[in-house]
C-alpha positions as CSV (number, residue, x, y, z in Angstrom):
1,M,0.0,0.0,0.0
2,D,1.2,3.5,-0.8
3,S,2.6,5.4,2.2
4,D,0.2,8.3,1.6
5,L,-2.7,5.9,1.7
6,R,-1.5,4.3,4.9
7,H,-1.1,7.8,6.5
8,A,-4.7,8.7,5.4
9,A,-6.0,5.5,6.9
10,V,-4.3,6.2,10.2
11,V,-5.6,9.8,10.3
12,A,-9.1,8.5,9.4
13,L,-9.0,5.9,12.2
14,G,-7.9,8.6,14.7
15,E,-11.2,10.3,14.5
16,P,-13.3,7.4,16.0
17,G,-10.4,6.9,18.4
18,R,-11.3,10.2,20.1
19,S,-15.0,9.3,20.4
20,H,-16.8,9.3,23.7
21,D,-18.4,6.0,22.7
22,H,-16.2,3.0,23.8
23,R,-17.4,1.0,20.8
24,D,-16.0,3.6,18.4
25,R,-12.7,3.7,20.3
26,A,-12.5,-0.2,20.3
27,D,-13.1,-0.3,16.5
28,A,-10.5,2.4,15.9
29,G,-8.0,0.4,18.0
30,H,-8.6,-2.7,16.1
31,G,-8.1,-0.8,12.8
32,L,-5.0,1.0,14.0
33,A,-3.4,-2.3,15.2
34,G,-2.9,-3.2,11.5
35,F,-0.7,-0.1,11.2
36,A,1.2,-0.6,14.4
37,E,4.5,-0.7,12.6
38,S,3.9,2.9,11.3
39,R,5.3,5.7,13.4
40,K,2.2,7.8,12.5
41,A,0.0,5.2,14.3
42,A,2.0,5.3,17.5
43,G,0.3,8.5,18.9
44,P,-3.3,7.4,18.3
45,L,-2.5,3.9,19.6
46,L,-0.9,5.3,22.7
47,E,-3.9,7.6,23.3
48,L,-6.2,4.7,23.0
49,S,-4.2,2.6,25.5
50,V,-4.2,5.3,28.2
51,T,-6.8,4.5,30.9
52,R,-9.3,7.2,31.3
53,T,-10.6,7.8,34.8
54,T,-13.5,9.8,36.1
55,P,-13.6,11.8,39.3
56,S,-14.8,9.8,42.3
57,S,-18.3,10.7,43.5
58,P,-18.6,12.3,46.9
59,G,-19.4,9.8,49.5
């Protein structure tokens, strides 16, 4: 695959990777995994692998 096309695919998969819906993020992660050897995919993959936390509720 052409490197420009690979870059375009990584960029396109980054959008659902920033979604609030966990299903979109999971789909993006699965897609990005196919581009794991690309440096351009490293950032989006790292963002998806970071655990997101929510503030604790007062109790």
